[in-house]
N, C-alpha and C positions, 0 to 999 in steps of 0.2 A: 517451129511452130510457123504457122501458113496464114495467109491474108484470109480474113475472113467475108471476100468477098469474091474467092474464086473459086474453082470446081469444087465438086463433091469427094473431098482425099478425106481421109479417116482421121479421127483427132484423138488423142490420147485422153481416156477416159478420166472425167473426177472423180476420186475415191476420197472414203470415207477415213481420218485419222484414228491411225489406233488410239484407241484410251487409254494404255497404258503413257502415252505421252500425257505430261501434266497441262501443258498448251495444246490439247487436242483440239480447244474452241475454235483458237487461233489460227492454225493448220487449216478449219476447215472454211473459214473466215477468207482467209487468205485465197483458198481456193477459189471460191465466189468470185471475190472480188476479179481474181487474173482468170479467171474464165471468161467473165462478163467482156473485160475490159479487150482479152482477145479477140473470142468470137463473135462479139455486140460494139464493139469500137467505134462504127461508122455512125452506130445509134447514140454514140455520146457525144453532148457539145465539148467544144474544147475547155471548155472552163471545167466540166466534170472530169475531162481525163488528163488535164492540169492538177486538178485535186489527186487522183489516183496515183499519180507519180507523187504527190507528195506524200499520199499515205505510206508509200510504199519504203519512202525513205526514213518513215519514221522508226526510233528503235524496236526492239521486241515486248516489251515492256507497256509503252503506251500505246503499241497496236495491239495488246492483249486487251487491256483494261477499254479503247475503245470498243472492241468485237465485244466486250461482255455487256457495255453498255446498249451496243445497238439489239443485242439479243433481249436485253429486258424487255418490259412493258412502259410506255410511256418515254418522253423526252425530258423529264427532272428526276432529280436523284439529291437525295441527302449524302452527304462526304461520308457520314458515319456507317451510312448502309452499306458501303462499297468495304465490303471486307475480303481483301485479296491481298494476303501479306506475303506473297510469293512474287507480287508485281512492284510492291516499292507504292502504292496510290497515291501519295501526297507528290511524288516527283513525276510519275506518269502523269496528275492532272496538271501539272505544271506545263510541263511539255505539248499535252493535247491542247490547253489553254492558250500558249505562244504559237500554236501552228494554224490554230482557229478551229479547232473541230468540237471544243465544248469553250460555254462561256461560265465563268466563274461569278456568282453572287448576280445572276439574271434579275431582270424584274418580275415578277411575279404577280398573276392577276389573283382575285378571292379565290376562284376556284381550285387552281392552281396549288394555292397556298392550304386551300383547305385539303385537296388531295396527300400533298406530303407530311401531315400531320396526324398523329392521335386524336381523337377527342378531347382526352383529359391535357392533351399541350394548348390544343385549339382555347379550351376554356380558361388556362393560363392566362394564353395570350392575349386573349381578347377580354379578359375582365373587363375592362374599361367600356368598350361599345357594348356589351354584354348588360352593363348594369346601367347604362346610358340610356339602352333601349328596354327597360323593363324586365329582361327575360331573367329567369332563374339561374343560378349558377349550374346547376344540374340539366341542364337543357341537352336536348338530342343533338346529334350531329345536323340532321335536317332543319330540326326547328332554329338552328345556329345559322347554317347557309340561308334558309329562305329568310330569317330576320335582318341579318346585319348585310346579306349583298348588294341592297339598294343604298344603304348608308354608308360602303367605305370605298375608298379611292381604286380606279380599274386594275392600276398595276405598280409595285412601286416593291424595292429591294426587301429583301425577307428581314433586313435590321428595321426598316421601318416599320414591318406589320407586329414584326417581335424582337423590342431592343435586346433582351435578355437571351434569344436563342441559343441554343445550347450546340447549335450545329451549324453548317455550311451548306450551300446548295449550286449546284451546278446544273448547266443546260448543254443535253448533247446539238451540236450543230449539224448539216446537211443530212438530216434522217431523210429527207424525200430522196436525195441522192441512194440512200442505202436501200428504200422501200422498191426504187427502181432497179437496183441491180439484184436483188431477190424474187423480182416481179422476172427480169429477162431470161435470170438462170433457170428458175424453175416453168415459166409459163406460166404461172398464177400466184396469187398471195396467200393460196389455202395452206402450201408447204411451208417450214420455213428452215430454221439451222438445225431444229431437233430431229430432223429426217437424215441426216448423218448421223446421228449417235446410234437411232434406232436400228441403222444400218450396220453399223459398227458393232452394234449389241447384239445383232442375229434377229432380233423381233422383225424387222421386214426382210425379206429377202426379193432381189429385183431380179426379172432378165437382162442379161446383158445385151444390149444392142448397137450395133455400128452406129456413130454418132458422128455427122460430115459435117463441113463448113456451112451446110444448108440447113443442119439442124438445130435449129432455132426457133424461137415461137413468134417473134414476129420479124418482120423485112422490112421495116420504117420506123422510123420516130416517133412517126404521125400514130403509128398503132398503138405504140406502147402508150404515148399520152393518151388515147382513146380509151386504151384498158383501164389507164388511171381514173381518168373521169369519171367513168363508168362505175367503177369500185366506188370512188368516193360517193356517186349519188345514192348506190344503192346503200351503204352504210349510213348516210344522212337522214333517209327515207326511215331505216331500220330503227335509226334513233330517235324518230319522231319531228322530223321537218315532214311540213304539209306537203301532200301530193302536189300541189300548185306550183308550190316552188321549186320542187324536183323539176313537173313536167318543163318548165323554162330554160331548164338545163341539158333535154334531152330529146329536143324536139329536133334537133340537127342531125343532120346524118355523122353515121362515122366515118372513120377510113373505110375505104376498099376494101372491106375483109368478111366475109362471111360467118368467120367465128365470132367476130366483135359483133356485126349485127345480128346475131344470135343471142349473145350477152345483154344488147342494147332490148333484143324483144324480151326476155325474162326481165328485165327491169321495169319494162312499160307494163309488161302482164301483174306484176307486184303493186305496179303503183296504180294501175283500172282497180285492183281490188279493193285497195285501201280507200281509191276516192269514191267507190260505188259503199264502201262501210260507212265515208265520213260524210254521204248523201250527196256527192256532186257528180251526180250521174251523166253528164255531161261530156265532163273529164273521163269518166271511166270509159264512154264509148269512144272517145278518141284514141285516150289510150289504146285501148283493142285493138281497136281499126290499125291501129300503126303497129302495132306489137309483132304482127306474123305468127307468133307462138302458136302450139299447137293447140291450144284451148284458147285461142284470144275470141276466134270469131262465132264460135259457139255461146261466149260470157257474153260477147257483144250481141247477137241475137235474141238470146234472150234477155237481155235488159230492155231491150227495144220492142219485145213481147209485153213485160209487164207496165213499162210505160205506156202501151196503148199504141205506139206507132206501128200500126201491123202492116200496112202500106209498104214502108219502108224496108221492114224487116223480110215482107215477100219478096220482095226483088232481090234483097239479098241473099235468103234464104236460094231461091232457086238461079242465081249466079256462083254459088257456092257447091250446089247441087253438081253442078258442071264439071267442077274441079276440086273433090275434097282434099283435104290434107291427109290422111288419115283414116283406117277404121272409124276407129273411135268418133272421129268427125262424121263421118258416113251415116252412121248408125243416130248420132244426135240429131243432124239435121232432116232423117226423115222421120224423126218425133215431130221437131220444130214445124216441118212442111204440112205434116197432118193436122196439128192443132189450128196453125195460121190459116189453112183451108177450109176447116169446117166454121171457121171466127168469121172469114171472106166471103164467106158462100162459091170458094172456087171447089173443083172436082177432087177431092180426096185421093190419093195415090194411094196405092194398094201396098201393105206393108207384106213383106216378106213374113210367112211364117215362124217363130220363132222354135228352135230345135229344142224338146223337151228330155232331157238327157233321163236316163236310168235313176232309179232312187232307190236308199235304204235308209227305210227308217229305223233308227236306232233308240231303245230307251237305256240310259244309264244310269246307276246310281252316282251321286254330282261327289267329285273328290274334293278334297279339302284343300289341294292345291295342285297345279298344273291347268295345263291347257285342257278344251276340248278335243282338239287332235291328236294330244298325249292317251287320253282317255280311252279313245276309239282304238288309238294302236293299242295298247294294252289290253283291250275287250278282244281285239282279231288276233293278236299275235298267236304263228302257231308254227312249228319248225315244219310242217309242209307247205305252208302259206307263209312265209316271213312277210310283216309289213315295216316299213319304214315312212318317217316323217322327213320328206324331204321339199315340198312346196316347189319354191322356183328354181333350187339349187342343182336336182339331177341332169336334168336337161341341158341346162345352161353349161354346166360342168365337162359333163360329155363333149359338147360343143365346142367346148374353149380348150379343152386337151386334144381335138383332133382339130379343131383348126388354128393351134400355136401358132404355126410358123405365119399364118398369114396375122392375128393380131398384133404380131410382133415385127411386121415386116421394117424392116427402116427407111420406112419413106418421108419427106419434106413434109415437117409441119407434125409430127406425129410422137416423136419424142425429140426432147429438147435435154436431157442429161441423166442418169443414171438411178435416179430415186422414181420412177414414174410406175405406178402398179399396171398403168397401159397404157395404150395407145390415145393422145390427146383429141383425136377427133373420133373417137368410138361412136357418139351419138350424134355424128354430123350427118347431113342428108349423103353427102359424095363417098362415106366411108365405105362403104360394100364397092362400088363403082372403080375406086382406086386399087382397088384388091381382088377383084373380079377374078384374075386366073389364079391367084393364091388359094381362094376359097375354093374355086372349081375342082383346082388340084387337090386340095382336103378331102372334100366330098367325093370326089372320086374314086375314093376308096372304099366307099359305100356300095358300091355296086361290085367290087370284085373280093371282098373279103378280109382286104389290108387293114380295114380300118380298126378290129378289135386288137389287134398287136399295134398300132400306132398310139391308140389311147391307153394300153398297159404300160407301152414304153413310155408317153408322156408323164403316165402318173407316179412311177418309177423315178423316173429323170428330175423331174421339175418339182418333187413335193415339199411346199413348203415356199414355193416361188409364188411371188404376186402375181395374181390374173384375174383381171374386174370381173371375170366369167365364172371363174373356179373356188369355189368355196370348200376349202380344204377339210377344215375339220366334219363336215358330214358326209365325204366320199370317203368311205373307208374300204378295205379291200374287198370285204363280204358285199358291202351294195356294188361296188363296180362288177365284180365276176358276174352277179347273178343279173346287173343291168345287160351286159355285154351276151349275157345266155338267152335271156329270157323277152329283151325289146328288137324286135327283127330289125334289119337295115332298112326296108323300106321305110317304115316309122319313125327311125332317128332322121332319115335324109329330106322326108315330110317336114317334121317339125324344125329341121335346123334350118331349110330352105324359108319358111315363113317367117323364122326368128328372121334371116338375111332380108326380108323384107322392110322390115322397121327394128332396129336392134333396141333403140329406147323402148318401143312400146311392145314385144312380143318378146321380153326377157322376162317379163312376170305376168302374174294370172293364172299361171299352170299351176294344177291340182296338189291340194295339200299331201294326199298318201300315193305309194305306190306298194302294189300288193303282188307277191310273185308266187309262180306255180313253177317250182322250178321240174317236178317230175314231166312236166308236160310243154315247158320252155314258153309259160305264158305268162300275163300279166294283169294287171286293172289298174287304174289313175283313179283316185276317190279323192273329190272335195269335200271336206268336212264344214258342214255347218249348224253350231250352234243353236238353242234356243232363240229365236228374234232375228238371228240373222241369216240373209238372204243374198242369194249369188249376184257380183258386181257384172257391170258390162262388159269388161276386160276377161275375166271369168268364163261366162257364159260363149264369148266369141271362141275362145278355145274350146271350150266342151262339141261346141257344133265343128269347128274342127275336126276334132276327133273322131268325131260321128262322118263325117263326110271321108276321112281317109281308111274305115273300118279300123278305128282304134278303139280300145275296150275303157271306157270312161264314166264316171256314175258321181253321184252327188251324195252325200250321206246326212241326212237328216238327223240330228240327236236331239233327245228331249230328257228332261232331268227327272227319275224316280221319284213320285210325290215321297215326303219324309214318312219314312214308317212302313213304306211296302214293301214287300220281300222280293 
């Protein structure tokens, strides 16, 4: 094994344990612990490293039980619910308790006590307090907790809550360490131990990417701490903590890491939304101003406008117009500027004329089931002009297949472990710049005709392998061949280059349907709008782009037949 602080040497990849092994979960658990200890050891404290050394010295059964506890929800457990006869639970618990990994008979607060036991058990255990509070014996759990919480002790052992309790309780210790290990292994807290199992079952297949000593999500302990801090803030906000309280925790800069700063920006954006809904407009303005979120500045400006702070909004919109963040912000700023100019007596900027796409009015019998898009496909389907519902999947999938080598380039900060659907930096601002040569090489094939075989080969070789841009269930062999035959290379090149300008924004908003004309190697893209629906801004931008590129695209406006009409 190599020192994690040395050069870019390839590492042996962690693999999922075979499910034929009864202790597969322990093997996966040990894999995460040893991988992090090896690759991220310099980000652990001496005390944490000592804990992991002690963990490795435990016997197999205690380690297996600890792994089971770590993978379960929460940190409090009833002994009777730990049904792992192959482990010898009693002895394993005693070993873990002696080593400090669990505490038996821990003090329980009232909320923890209530979570551990059923309503029937709580009614029995708390019969005296219920009667003293004048509550019915058939009280609901919500009524019970709300009425008794203020009357009962803060925390006490189980026997003090319920002397006749037919069970014992234990508390898992050092859960924060295991969360830190999981974060450093996966680079996020969305993924968990089940990803190993899903990979072994073949439900998910992942592209093998060469991992090196630089293949880790975090460069310092401060970055890990910052991620955990932001994650905790977001969980607290989502669980009902006030935006004002969270604001005090996120105003400081995080570690100097653009990825973490973007996470803080998303948190601040959501904090601003909740602050506005709660009536704290000043906090919303501050949060959006600080967030750097792609939508934050527009939210800030619109709120200033609603608050009547027009001069302030005017100055900010003029500044923003000089350096817009993206196409969506550009459009929003133009509209704001026009409205503010009228209110302030300023010259009204001349807005560009919006593109008017070709339209298809279509009247259909309203189906009992299914979407409006499916109804249009059924109405139009013809062997000479096959129609497919593709929305964002067709161009994204073709792009993902052609640019597979660029998307899965083993760059530092992109891949941390073998269970990633795609690069972690996919939607970061520097994603394309870091891979410019690879993307240019992939797209160069559109000029010399090699792209068709490259896409076909990737479709065959990579079938079912996770790629964030490829939607395998939609991309059938028939659709693929029709697309390669009917979509001109120059049109694909134009779409792909626009996608590369902003992968986050430009991989959505594409038309719902594609209609092919194989006899003439032609096609048409169609956005479907049902009754009362209208084009969204990002859809309008795509339609205007198609028009500028000479790509055939239209909007089909559907209305339903009146009942009884033939």
